[in-house]
VEXDREN-2710 file (C-alpha; in Angstrom, 1 decimal):
% VEXDREN-2710
k/r/px/py/pz
1/UNK/-32.8/-16.3/2.4
2/UNK/-31.6/-14.2/5.4
3/UNK/-29.2/-11.4/4.7
4/UNK/-26.4/-11.0/7.1
5/UNK/-26.0/-7.5/8.3
6/UNK/-22.4/-6.7/9.2
7/UNK/-22.3/-5.3/12.7
8/UNK/-19.9/-2.7/13.7
9/UNK/-17.1/-3.6/16.2
10/UNK/-18.1/-2.5/19.7
11/UNK/-15.3/0.1/19.9
12/UNK/-16.6/1.8/16.8
13/UNK/-20.1/1.9/18.3
14/UNK/-18.5/3.6/21.3
15/UNK/-16.7/6.2/19.1
16/UNK/-20.0/7.1/17.5
17/UNK/-21.4/8.1/20.8
18/UNK/-18.7/10.7/21.1
19/UNK/-18.8/14.2/19.6
20/UNK/-16.8/14.4/16.3
21/UNK/-16.2/10.6/16.4
22/UNK/-15.5/10.5/12.6
23/UNK/-12.6/12.9/12.9
24/UNK/-11.2/11.0/15.9
25/UNK/-11.6/7.7/14.2
26/UNK/-9.9/8.9/11.0
27/UNK/-7.1/10.4/13.1
28/UNK/-6.4/7.0/14.5
29/UNK/-6.0/5.5/11.1
30/UNK/-9.5/4.6/10.1
31/UNK/-9.5/1.2/11.7
32/UNK/-5.9/0.2/11.4
33/UNK/-4.6/-1.5/14.5
34/UNK/-6.2/-4.0/16.9
35/UNK/-9.7/-3.7/18.3
36/UNK/-8.2/-3.7/21.7
37/UNK/-5.9/-0.8/21.0
38/UNK/-8.7/1.3/19.5
39/UNK/-11.0/0.4/22.4
40/UNK/-8.3/1.6/24.8
41/UNK/-8.1/4.9/22.9
42/UNK/-11.9/5.1/23.0
43/UNK/-12.0/4.7/26.8
44/UNK/-9.2/7.3/27.2
45/UNK/-11.0/9.7/24.9
46/UNK/-14.2/9.2/26.9
47/UNK/-12.3/10.0/30.1
48/UNK/-10.9/13.2/28.6
49/UNK/-14.3/14.5/27.5
50/UNK/-16.1/13.3/30.7
51/UNK/-18.2/10.7/29.0
52/UNK/-17.9/8.2/31.8
53/UNK/-21.0/6.2/30.7
54/UNK/-19.6/5.7/27.3
55/UNK/-16.3/4.6/28.8
56/UNK/-18.1/2.0/30.8
57/UNK/-19.9/0.8/27.7
58/UNK/-16.6/0.2/25.9
59/UNK/-15.3/-1.6/28.9
60/UNK/-18.4/-3.8/29.0
61/UNK/-17.9/-4.5/25.3
62/UNK/-14.7/-6.4/26.1
63/UNK/-16.6/-9.3/27.7
64/UNK/-19.2/-9.4/24.9
65/UNK/-16.5/-9.5/22.2
66/UNK/-14.2/-11.9/24.0
67/UNK/-11.3/-9.4/24.3
68/UNK/-9.0/-9.4/27.2
69/UNK/-9.5/-6.5/29.6
70/UNK/-6.2/-5.2/31.0
71/UNK/-5.3/-2.8/33.8
72/UNK/-4.9/0.1/31.3
73/UNK/-8.5/-0.2/30.3
74/UNK/-9.7/-0.3/33.9
75/UNK/-7.6/2.6/34.9
76/UNK/-8.9/4.7/32.0
77/UNK/-12.5/3.8/33.0
78/UNK/-11.7/4.8/36.6
79/UNK/-10.3/8.1/35.3
80/UNK/-13.5/8.6/33.2
81/UNK/-15.6/8.1/36.4
82/UNK/-13.3/10.6/38.2
83/UNK/-13.9/13.2/35.6
84/UNK/-17.6/12.5/35.6
85/UNK/-17.8/12.8/39.4
86/UNK/-18.9/9.2/39.7
87/UNK/-16.6/8.2/42.6
88/UNK/-18.8/5.2/43.7
89/UNK/-18.5/3.7/40.2
90/UNK/-14.8/4.3/40.2
91/UNK/-14.5/2.5/43.6
92/UNK/-16.6/-0.3/42.3
93/UNK/-14.4/-0.8/39.3
94/UNK/-11.3/-0.8/41.5
95/UNK/-12.7/-3.3/44.0
96/UNK/-14.1/-5.4/41.1
97/UNK/-10.7/-6.2/39.6
98/UNK/-10.7/-9.9/40.1
99/UNK/-7.7/-11.3/38.2
100/UNK/-6.0/-8.0/37.7
101/UNK/-3.8/-6.5/40.4
102/UNK/-4.4/-2.8/40.8
103/UNK/-1.3/-0.6/40.6
104/UNK/-0.6/2.7/42.1
105/UNK/-2.2/4.4/39.1
106/UNK/-5.5/2.5/39.9
107/UNK/-5.4/3.6/43.5
108/UNK/-4.3/7.2/42.8
109/UNK/-7.1/7.7/40.2
110/UNK/-9.7/6.2/42.5
111/UNK/-8.6/8.4/45.4
112/UNK/-8.8/11.5/43.1
113/UNK/-12.4/10.5/42.3
114/UNK/-13.4/9.6/45.9
115/UNK/-15.4/12.1/47.8
116/UNK/-15.8/10.1/51.0
117/UNK/-13.0/10.5/53.6
118/UNK/-13.5/7.1/55.1
119/UNK/-13.2/5.5/51.6
120/UNK/-9.9/7.3/51.0
121/UNK/-8.5/6.0/54.3
122/UNK/-9.7/2.5/53.2
123/UNK/-7.9/2.9/49.8
124/UNK/-4.7/4.0/51.6
125/UNK/-4.8/1.0/53.9
126/UNK/-5.3/-1.3/50.8
127/UNK/-2.3/0.2/49.1
128/UNK/-0.3/-0.6/52.3
129/UNK/-1.8/-4.1/52.5
130/UNK/-0.8/-4.8/48.9
131/UNK/2.7/-3.4/49.3
132/UNK/2.2/-1.1/46.4
133/UNK/4.8/1.7/46.3
134/UNK/3.2/5.0/47.3
135/UNK/4.1/8.2/45.6
136/UNK/3.7/11.8/46.5
137/UNK/0.8/11.8/44.0
138/UNK/-0.9/9.2/46.2
139/UNK/-0.9/11.5/49.2
140/UNK/-1.8/14.5/47.1
141/UNK/-4.9/12.6/45.8
142/UNK/-5.8/11.6/49.4
143/UNK/-5.2/15.1/50.8
144/UNK/-7.3/16.7/48.0
145/UNK/-10.2/14.3/48.7
146/UNK/-10.0/15.4/52.4
147/UNK/-11.7/18.7/51.4
148/UNK/-13.1/20.2/54.6
149/UNK/-11.6/17.5/56.7
150/UNK/-8.7/19.8/57.6
151/UNK/-7.3/17.6/60.5
152/UNK/-7.2/14.6/58.1
153/UNK/-5.4/16.6/55.4
154/UNK/-2.8/17.8/57.9
155/UNK/-2.3/14.2/59.2
156/UNK/-1.7/12.9/55.7
157/UNK/0.6/15.8/54.9
158/UNK/2.6/15.0/58.1
159/UNK/3.0/11.3/56.9
160/UNK/4.9/12.3/53.7
161/UNK/8.4/12.4/55.3
162/UNK/7.9/9.1/57.1
163/UNK/7.1/7.5/53.7
164/UNK/10.4/9.0/52.2
165/UNK/8.2/11.2/50.0
166/UNK/8.7/14.9/49.4
167/UNK/5.8/17.3/49.5
168/UNK/5.1/19.2/46.3
169/UNK/3.3/22.5/45.5
170/UNK/0.2/20.3/44.9
171/UNK/0.6/18.9/48.5
172/UNK/0.7/22.4/49.9
173/UNK/-2.3/23.6/47.8
174/UNK/-4.4/20.6/48.8
175/UNK/-3.7/21.1/52.5
176/UNK/-4.6/24.8/52.2
177/UNK/-7.8/24.0/50.3
178/UNK/-8.8/21.4/52.9
179/UNK/-8.3/23.8/55.7
180/UNK/-10.0/26.8/54.1
181/UNK/-13.8/25.8/54.4
182/UNK/-13.6/25.6/58.1
183/UNK/-11.5/28.7/58.4
184/UNK/-8.5/26.6/59.5
185/UNK/-6.1/28.1/57.0
186/UNK/-4.0/29.4/59.8
187/UNK/-3.6/25.9/61.1
188/UNK/-2.3/24.9/57.7
189/UNK/0.2/27.8/57.6
190/UNK/1.4/27.1/61.1
191/UNK/1.8/23.4/60.3
192/UNK/3.9/24.0/57.2
END
């Protein structure tokens, strides 16, 4: 006679990979709520504590457990990759969204993660192609990723008014940081 060992839900397995998972799990109600909701929280928690690998494990668990992946899950996984400095993985998640349509949060988060200027320009072009409404945050993420590409940062900053977007303190800070490594901070000040 074979004994059946009860296996833990995949989201609980993910929680156990996290520091202090027991406290986090009990805080969420000790299992009350749907697996999908708890898995979403697990991915978001992984993002907050820079455990990008664990976030991806939870995301992969959706397929294995026949749960429906939604855009919130994918955006949280992209955010985890951003915080874990895994911009290529973030880009792969974004470009791998088959049936899901990325929203501005998907693009903004991926741009924040991206460390390759040409990829940021590709993401901006994709936002335009899809007619996704840009936000100041979109440009701030792109400008921030243009670190040390001061002319690119200034070009993006100059586009804000044409997009009916207002610059923010973050926009100014991102332009200044992009100009600083090459000693081009004066160009940023003159431009503003």
